[in-house]
DRENSETOR-964127 format. One line per 10 residues: number of its first residue (from 1); for each residue x negated, y, z of N, C-alpha, C, O. Coordinates in Angstrom, 1 decimal. Layout:
BEGIN
NUM) X Y Z X Y Z X Y Z X Y Z ~ ...;
//
This chain:
BEGIN
1) -0.8 -1.2 0.0 0.0 0.0 0.0 -0.9 1.3 0.0 -0.6 2.2 -0.7 ~ -1.9 1.3 0.8 -2.7 2.5 0.9 -3.5 2.7 -0.4 -3.6 3.9 -0.8 ~ -4.0 1.7 -1.0 -4.7 1.8 -2.3 -3.7 2.3 -3.4 -4.2 3.1 -4.2 ~ -2.5 1.9 -3.4 -1.5 2.3 -4.4 -1.2 3.8 -4.2 -1.1 4.6 -5.1 ~ -1.2 4.3 -2.9 -0.9 5.7 -2.6 -2.1 6.5 -3.1 -1.8 7.6 -3.6 ~ -3.3 6.1 -2.9 -4.5 6.8 -3.3 -4.5 6.9 -4.8 -4.9 8.0 -5.4 ~ -4.2 5.8 -5.5 -4.2 5.9 -7.0 -3.1 6.8 -7.5 -3.3 7.5 -8.5 ~ -2.0 6.8 -6.8 -0.9 7.7 -7.2 -1.3 9.2 -7.0 -1.1 10.0 -7.9 ~ -2.0 9.5 -5.9 -2.4 10.8 -5.6 -3.5 11.2 -6.6 -3.5 12.4 -7.1 ~ -4.4 10.3 -7.0 -5.4 10.6 -8.0 -4.8 10.9 -9.3 -5.2 11.8 -10.0;
11) -3.8 10.1 -9.7 -3.1 10.3 -10.9 -2.4 11.7 -10.9 -2.5 12.4 -12.0 ~ -1.8 12.1 -9.8 -1.1 13.4 -9.8 -2.1 14.5 -9.9 -1.8 15.5 -10.6 ~ -3.3 14.4 -9.3 -4.3 15.5 -9.3 -4.8 15.6 -10.8 -5.0 16.7 -11.3 ~ -5.1 14.5 -11.4 -5.6 14.5 -12.8 -4.5 15.0 -13.7 -4.8 15.7 -14.7 ~ -3.3 14.7 -13.4 -2.2 15.2 -14.2 -2.1 16.7 -14.2 -1.9 17.4 -15.2 ~ -2.3 17.3 -13.0 -2.2 18.7 -12.9 -3.4 19.4 -13.6 -3.2 20.5 -14.2 ~ -4.5 18.8 -13.5 -5.7 19.4 -14.2 -5.6 19.3 -15.7 -6.1 20.2 -16.4 ~ -5.0 18.3 -16.2 -4.9 18.1 -17.6 -3.7 18.9 -18.2 -3.9 19.6 -19.3 ~ -2.6 18.7 -17.6 -1.3 19.2 -18.3 -0.9 20.6 -17.9 -0.2 21.2 -18.6 ~ -1.3 21.1 -16.8 -0.9 22.4 -16.3 -2.0 23.5 -16.8 -3.2 23.3 -16.6;
21) -1.5 24.5 -17.5 -2.4 25.5 -18.0 -2.8 26.5 -16.9 -3.9 27.1 -16.9 ~ -1.9 26.7 -15.9 -2.2 27.6 -14.8 -2.0 26.9 -13.5 -0.9 26.5 -13.1 ~ -3.1 26.8 -12.8 -3.1 26.2 -11.4 -3.9 27.1 -10.5 -5.0 27.5 -10.7 ~ -3.2 27.4 -9.4 -3.8 28.2 -8.3 -4.4 27.3 -7.2 -3.7 26.4 -6.8 ~ -5.6 27.6 -6.7 -6.1 26.8 -5.6 -6.1 27.7 -4.4 -6.7 28.7 -4.3 ~ -5.4 27.2 -3.3 -5.2 27.9 -2.1 -5.9 27.1 -1.0 -5.9 25.9 -1.0 ~ -6.5 27.8 0.0 -7.1 27.1 1.1 -6.1 27.2 2.3 -5.6 28.2 2.6 ~ -5.8 26.0 2.9 -4.7 25.9 3.8 -5.1 25.4 5.2 -4.4 24.6 5.8 ~ -6.3 25.8 5.7 -6.7 25.2 7.0 -6.0 25.9 8.2 -5.7 25.2 9.2 ~ -5.6 27.1 8.1 -5.1 27.9 9.3 -3.5 27.8 9.3 -2.9 28.7 10.0;
31) -2.9 26.9 8.6 -1.4 26.9 8.6 -0.9 25.9 9.6 -1.3 24.8 9.7 ~ 0.1 26.4 10.3 0.9 25.5 11.1 2.2 25.2 10.3 2.4 25.7 9.2 ~ 3.1 24.4 10.9 4.2 23.9 10.1 5.2 25.1 9.8 5.8 25.1 8.7 ~ 5.4 26.0 10.7 6.3 27.1 10.4 5.8 28.0 9.3 6.5 28.4 8.4 ~ 4.5 28.3 9.3 3.9 29.2 8.3 3.9 28.5 6.9 4.3 29.1 5.9 ~ 3.6 27.2 7.0 3.6 26.5 5.7 5.0 26.3 5.1 5.1 26.4 3.9 ~ 6.0 26.2 5.9 7.3 26.1 5.5 7.8 27.4 4.8 8.4 27.4 3.8 ~ 7.4 28.5 5.5 7.8 29.8 5.0 7.1 30.1 3.6 7.7 30.6 2.7 ~ 5.8 29.7 3.5 5.1 29.9 2.3 5.7 29.1 1.2 5.8 29.5 0.0 ~ 6.0 27.8 1.5 6.6 26.9 0.5 8.0 27.5 0.0 8.3 27.3 -1.1;
41) 8.7 28.1 0.9 10.0 28.7 0.5 9.8 29.9 -0.4 10.5 30.1 -1.3 ~ 8.8 30.7 0.0 8.5 31.8 -0.9 8.1 31.4 -2.3 8.5 31.9 -3.3 ~ 7.2 30.4 -2.3 6.8 29.8 -3.6 7.9 29.2 -4.4 8.0 29.3 -5.6 ~ 8.9 28.6 -3.7 10.1 28.1 -4.4 10.9 29.2 -5.0 11.5 29.0 -6.1 ~ 11.0 30.3 -4.3 11.8 31.4 -4.8 11.2 32.0 -6.1 11.9 32.5 -6.9 ~ 9.8 31.9 -6.2 9.2 32.3 -7.4 9.0 31.3 -8.5 8.3 31.4 -9.4 ~ 9.7 30.1 -8.3 9.7 29.0 -9.2 8.3 28.4 -9.4 7.8 28.2 -10.5 ~ 7.6 28.2 -8.2 6.3 27.6 -8.2 6.3 26.3 -7.4 7.1 26.2 -6.4 ~ 5.5 25.3 -7.8 5.4 24.1 -7.0 4.2 24.1 -6.2 3.1 24.6 -6.6 ~ 4.2 23.6 -5.0 3.1 23.5 -4.0 2.8 22.1 -3.7 3.7 21.3 -3.3;
51) 1.5 21.7 -3.9 1.1 20.3 -3.7 -0.1 20.3 -2.8 -1.2 20.9 -3.2 ~ -0.1 19.7 -1.7 -1.3 19.6 -0.8 -2.1 18.4 -1.2 -1.5 17.3 -1.5 ~ -3.4 18.6 -1.3 -4.3 17.5 -1.8 -5.4 17.3 -0.9 -5.7 18.2 -0.1 ~ -6.1 16.2 -1.0 -7.2 15.9 -0.1 -8.5 16.1 -0.8 -8.6 16.2 -2.1 ~ -9.6 16.3 -0.1 -10.9 16.6 -0.6 -11.5 15.5 -1.5 -11.9 15.8 -2.6 ~ -11.5 14.3 -1.0 -12.2 13.2 -1.7 -11.5 12.9 -3.0 -12.2 12.7 -4.0 ~ -10.2 12.9 -3.0 -9.5 12.6 -4.3 -9.7 13.7 -5.3 -9.9 13.5 -6.5 ~ -9.7 15.0 -4.8 -9.9 16.1 -5.7 -11.3 16.1 -6.3 -11.5 16.4 -7.5 ~ -12.3 15.9 -5.5 -13.7 15.8 -6.0 -13.9 14.7 -7.0 -14.6 14.9 -8.0 ~ -13.2 13.6 -6.7 -13.3 12.4 -7.6 -12.7 12.8 -9.0 -13.2 12.4 -10.0;
61) -11.5 13.5 -8.9 -10.8 13.8 -10.1 -11.6 14.9 -10.9 -11.6 14.9 -12.2 ~ -12.3 15.8 -10.2 -13.1 16.8 -10.9 -14.4 16.4 -11.4 -15.0 17.0 -12.3 ~ -14.9 15.2 -11.0 -16.2 14.8 -11.3 -16.4 14.7 -12.8 -17.5 15.0 -13.3 ~ -15.4 14.2 -13.6 -15.6 14.0 -15.0 -14.7 14.9 -15.8 -14.3 14.6 -16.9 ~ -14.3 16.1 -15.2 -13.4 17.0 -16.0 -14.2 18.2 -16.5 -15.4 18.3 -16.3 ~ -13.5 19.0 -17.2 -14.1 20.2 -17.8 -14.6 21.2 -16.7 -15.6 21.9 -16.9 ~ -13.9 21.3 -15.6 -14.2 22.2 -14.6 -14.9 21.5 -13.4 -14.7 21.8 -12.3 ~ -15.9 20.6 -13.8 -16.6 19.9 -12.7 -17.5 20.7 -11.9 -17.8 20.3 -10.7 ~ -17.9 21.9 -12.4 -18.8 22.7 -11.6 -18.1 23.4 -10.5 -18.8 24.1 -9.7 ~ -16.8 23.3 -10.4 -16.0 24.0 -9.3 -15.8 23.1 -8.1 -15.0 23.5 -7.2;
71) -16.5 22.0 -8.1 -16.3 21.1 -6.9 -16.8 21.7 -5.6 -16.5 21.2 -4.6 ~ -17.7 22.7 -5.7 -18.2 23.3 -4.5 -17.1 24.2 -3.8 -17.3 24.5 -2.6 ~ -16.0 24.5 -4.5 -14.9 25.2 -3.9 -14.2 24.3 -2.9 -13.5 24.9 -2.0 ~ -14.2 23.1 -3.1 -13.4 22.1 -2.4 -14.1 21.8 -1.1 -14.9 20.9 -1.0 ~ -13.6 22.4 0.0 -14.1 22.1 1.3 -12.9 22.4 2.3 -12.6 23.6 2.4 ~ -12.4 21.5 2.9 -11.2 21.7 3.7 -9.9 21.4 3.0 -10.0 20.9 1.9 ~ -8.8 21.6 3.6 -7.6 21.2 3.0 -7.2 22.2 1.9 -7.4 23.4 2.0 ~ -6.7 21.7 0.8 -6.3 22.5 -0.4 -4.9 22.4 -0.7 -4.2 21.4 -0.4 ~ -4.4 23.4 -1.4 -3.0 23.3 -1.9 -3.1 23.8 -3.4 -3.6 24.9 -3.7 ~ -2.5 23.0 -4.3 -2.4 23.4 -5.7 -1.0 24.0 -5.9 0.0 23.4 -5.5;
81) -1.0 25.1 -6.5 0.3 25.8 -6.9 0.4 25.9 -8.4 -0.5 26.4 -9.0 ~ 1.4 25.3 -8.9 1.7 25.2 -10.4 3.0 25.8 -10.7 3.9 26.0 -9.9 ~ 3.2 26.1 -12.0 4.4 26.6 -12.5 5.4 25.5 -12.7 5.1 24.5 -13.2 ~ 6.7 25.8 -12.3 7.8 24.9 -12.7 8.2 25.1 -14.1 8.5 24.1 -14.8 ~ 8.2 26.3 -14.6 8.6 26.6 -15.9 7.4 27.3 -16.6 6.4 27.4 -16.0 ~ 7.6 27.7 -17.8 6.5 28.2 -18.6 6.1 29.7 -18.2 5.0 30.1 -18.5 ~ 7.1 30.4 -17.7 6.9 31.8 -17.4 6.6 32.0 -15.9 7.1 31.2 -15.0 ~ 5.8 33.0 -15.6 5.5 33.4 -14.2 6.4 34.5 -13.8 6.3 35.6 -14.4 ~ 7.2 34.3 -12.7 8.2 35.3 -12.3 7.6 36.4 -11.4 8.1 37.4 -11.2 ~ 6.4 36.1 -10.8 5.8 37.0 -9.9 4.5 37.6 -10.5 3.9 37.1 -11.3;
91) 4.3 38.8 -10.0 3.0 39.5 -10.4 1.8 38.8 -9.8 1.9 38.2 -8.7 ~ 0.7 38.8 -10.5 -0.4 38.0 -10.1 -1.0 38.6 -8.8 -1.4 37.8 -7.9 ~ -1.0 39.9 -8.6 -1.5 40.4 -7.4 -0.7 40.1 -6.2 -1.2 39.9 -5.1 ~ 0.6 40.0 -6.4 1.5 39.6 -5.2 1.2 38.1 -4.9 1.2 37.7 -3.7 ~ 1.0 37.3 -5.9 0.7 35.9 -5.7 -0.6 35.7 -5.0 -0.7 34.8 -4.1 ~ -1.6 36.5 -5.4 -2.9 36.3 -4.7 -2.9 36.8 -3.3 -3.7 36.3 -2.4 ~ -2.0 37.7 -2.9 -1.8 38.2 -1.5 -0.6 37.7 -0.9 0.0 38.4 0.0 ~ -0.1 36.5 -1.2 1.2 36.0 -0.7 1.1 35.7 0.8 2.1 35.8 1.5 ~ -0.1 35.4 1.3 -0.3 35.2 2.7 -1.7 35.4 3.1 -2.6 35.0 2.4 ~ -1.9 36.1 4.2 -3.3 36.3 4.7 -3.9 35.1 5.2 -5.1 34.9 5.3;
101) -3.0 34.1 5.7 -3.5 32.9 6.3 -3.8 31.8 5.2 -4.4 30.8 5.5 ~ -3.4 32.1 4.0 -3.6 31.1 2.9 -4.4 31.8 1.7 -3.7 32.2 0.8 ~ -5.7 32.0 1.8 -6.4 32.7 0.7 -6.5 31.9 -0.5 -6.6 30.7 -0.5 ~ -6.6 32.6 -1.6 -6.8 32.0 -3.0 -8.3 31.7 -3.1 -9.1 32.6 -2.9 ~ -8.6 30.5 -3.6 -10.0 30.1 -3.9 -10.3 30.4 -5.3 -11.4 30.9 -5.7 ~ -9.4 30.0 -6.2 -9.6 30.2 -7.6 -8.4 29.9 -8.4 -7.4 29.4 -7.8 ~ -8.5 30.1 -9.7 -7.4 29.9 -10.6 -7.9 29.2 -11.8 -8.9 29.6 -12.4 ~ -7.3 28.1 -12.2 -7.6 27.4 -13.4 -6.6 27.9 -14.5 -5.4 27.7 -14.4 ~ -7.2 28.5 -15.6 -6.3 29.0 -16.6 -6.9 28.5 -17.9 -8.0 28.9 -18.3 ~ -6.2 27.6 -18.6 -6.6 27.1 -19.9 -8.1 26.6 -19.9 -8.9 27.0 -20.7;
111) -8.3 25.6 -19.1 -9.6 24.9 -19.0 -10.8 25.8 -18.6 -11.9 25.4 -18.8 ~ -10.5 26.9 -18.0 -11.5 27.8 -17.4 -11.1 28.1 -16.0 -9.9 28.2 -15.6 ~ -12.1 28.3 -15.1 -11.9 28.5 -13.7 -12.3 30.0 -13.4 -13.3 30.4 -13.9 ~ -11.4 30.7 -12.7 -11.7 32.1 -12.4 -11.6 32.2 -10.9 -10.8 31.6 -10.2 ~ -12.5 33.1 -10.3 -12.5 33.3 -8.9 -11.5 34.4 -8.5 -11.0 35.1 -9.4 ~ -11.4 34.6 -7.2 -10.5 35.7 -6.8 -11.0 37.1 -7.2 -10.2 38.0 -7.5 ~ -12.3 37.3 -7.2 -12.8 38.6 -7.5 -12.6 38.9 -9.0 -12.4 40.0 -9.4 ~ -12.6 37.9 -9.9 -12.4 38.1 -11.3 -10.9 38.4 -11.5 -10.6 39.2 -12.5 ~ -10.0 38.0 -10.7 -8.6 38.2 -10.9 -8.1 39.5 -10.2 -7.0 39.9 -10.3 ~ -9.0 40.1 -9.4 -8.5 41.2 -8.5 -8.1 42.4 -9.3 -7.3 43.2 -8.9;
121) -8.6 42.6 -10.5 -8.3 43.8 -11.3 -7.1 43.5 -12.3 -6.6 44.5 -12.9 ~ -6.7 42.3 -12.5 -5.7 42.0 -13.4 -4.3 42.2 -12.8 -4.1 41.8 -11.6 ~ -3.4 42.7 -13.5 -2.0 42.8 -13.0 -1.1 41.7 -13.6 -0.1 41.4 -13.1 ~ -1.5 41.2 -14.8 -0.7 40.2 -15.4 -1.7 39.2 -16.1 -2.8 39.5 -16.4 ~ -1.2 38.0 -16.4 -2.0 37.0 -17.1 -1.6 36.9 -18.6 -2.0 36.0 -19.3 ~ -0.8 37.9 -19.1 -0.4 38.0 -20.5 -1.6 38.5 -21.3 -2.2 39.5 -21.0 ~ -2.0 37.7 -22.3 -3.2 38.0 -23.1 -3.1 39.3 -23.8 -4.0 40.1 -23.9 ~ -1.9 39.5 -24.5 -1.7 40.7 -25.3 -1.7 42.0 -24.4 -2.3 43.0 -24.9 ~ -1.1 41.9 -23.3 -1.1 43.1 -22.4 -2.5 43.4 -21.9 -2.9 44.6 -21.8 ~ -3.3 42.4 -21.6 -4.7 42.6 -21.1 -5.6 43.2 -22.2 -6.4 44.0 -22.0;
131) -5.3 42.8 -23.5 -6.1 43.3 -24.6 -5.7 44.8 -24.9 -6.6 45.6 -25.2 ~ -4.5 45.1 -24.7 -4.0 46.5 -24.8 -4.7 47.4 -23.8 -5.1 48.5 -24.1 ~ -4.7 46.9 -22.6 -5.4 47.7 -21.5 -6.9 47.8 -21.8 -7.4 48.9 -21.6 ~ -7.5 46.8 -22.2 -8.9 46.9 -22.6 -9.2 47.9 -23.7 -10.1 48.6 -23.7 ~ -8.3 47.9 -24.7 -8.4 48.8 -25.8 -8.3 50.2 -25.3 -9.0 51.1 -25.8 ~ -7.3 50.5 -24.5 -7.1 51.9 -23.9 -8.4 52.3 -23.1 -8.8 53.5 -23.2 ~ -8.9 51.4 -22.4 -10.1 51.7 -21.6 -11.3 52.0 -22.5 -12.0 53.0 -22.2 ~ -11.5 51.3 -23.6 -12.5 51.6 -24.5 -12.4 52.9 -25.2 -13.3 53.6 -25.4 ~ -11.1 53.3 -25.5 -10.9 54.6 -26.1 -11.2 55.7 -25.1 -11.8 56.7 -25.6 ~ -10.9 55.5 -23.9 -11.2 56.6 -22.9 -12.7 56.6 -22.7 -13.3 57.7 -22.6;
141) -13.4 55.5 -22.7 -14.9 55.5 -22.5 -15.6 56.1 -23.7 -16.7 56.7 -23.5 ~ -15.1 55.9 -24.8 -15.7 56.5 -26.0 -15.5 58.0 -26.1 -16.3 58.7 -26.7 ~ -14.5 58.6 -25.5 -14.2 60.0 -25.4 -15.1 60.7 -24.4 -15.4 61.9 -24.6 ~ -15.5 60.1 -23.4 -16.3 60.7 -22.3 -17.6 61.3 -22.8 -17.8 62.5 -22.5 ~ -18.4 60.6 -23.5 -19.7 61.2 -24.0 -19.4 62.4 -24.9 -20.2 63.4 -24.9 ~ -18.4 62.3 -25.7 -18.0 63.4 -26.6 -17.7 64.7 -25.8 -18.1 65.8 -26.2 ~ -16.9 64.6 -24.8 -16.6 65.7 -24.0 -17.8 66.3 -23.3 -17.9 67.5 -23.2 ~ -18.7 65.5 -22.8 -19.9 66.0 -22.2 -20.8 66.7 -23.1 -21.4 67.7 -22.8 ~ -20.9 66.3 -24.4 -21.7 67.0 -25.4 -21.1 68.3 -25.8 -21.8 69.3 -26.0 ~ -19.8 68.4 -25.8 -19.1 69.7 -26.2 -19.3 70.7 -25.1 -19.3 71.9 -25.4;
151) -19.4 70.3 -23.8 -19.5 71.3 -22.7 -20.8 71.9 -22.7 -20.9 73.1 -22.3 ~ -21.9 71.3 -23.1 -23.2 71.8 -23.1 -23.4 72.7 -24.2 -24.5 73.3 -24.4;
//
C-alpha cells in the first residue's frame, strides 16, 4: 500500500511538471491547520489548485526533468499551486503576496523557472502586455539622452 501511494504521488508531481504551464512553488513550514485552510480557501476562490508534496518525491521527479537545476529550492515542505482553468483570475503580485507565512520560492512557466525577484516587477503574465510595457520603456529611455543633449 505504501509503495503504491508513493508511486501515485510521484506520478502526480511528474504530471504537474509536464502538463501544467504555470506552477507556483510555495514554502509551507510555518502553517498550522487554520492558516492552511484559509489559504486553500483563498486559492479556491481564485480557481487555483493547491497540492502539498514531499521533498524526496519532488527531488526524484526533478532529477531527469528540464528544470533539474532547481532542486536546490526544495528544502522543507512545499506546496504546488496550479491553475484549474487556462486563465489566471488573480493579479500576479497579489498571488505572490497571498500570505506572509507562505512565501513563494519560484514559478515554473513554460519549461523555465523564475525566482520571486524576477517576478516582482511583473504585473501580469500575459506576453503581449509585457512586450508592450517593454516597448514603452525603450521609447522613454531613447528620449532621455536626446533631452539632455538639447538642454546643453
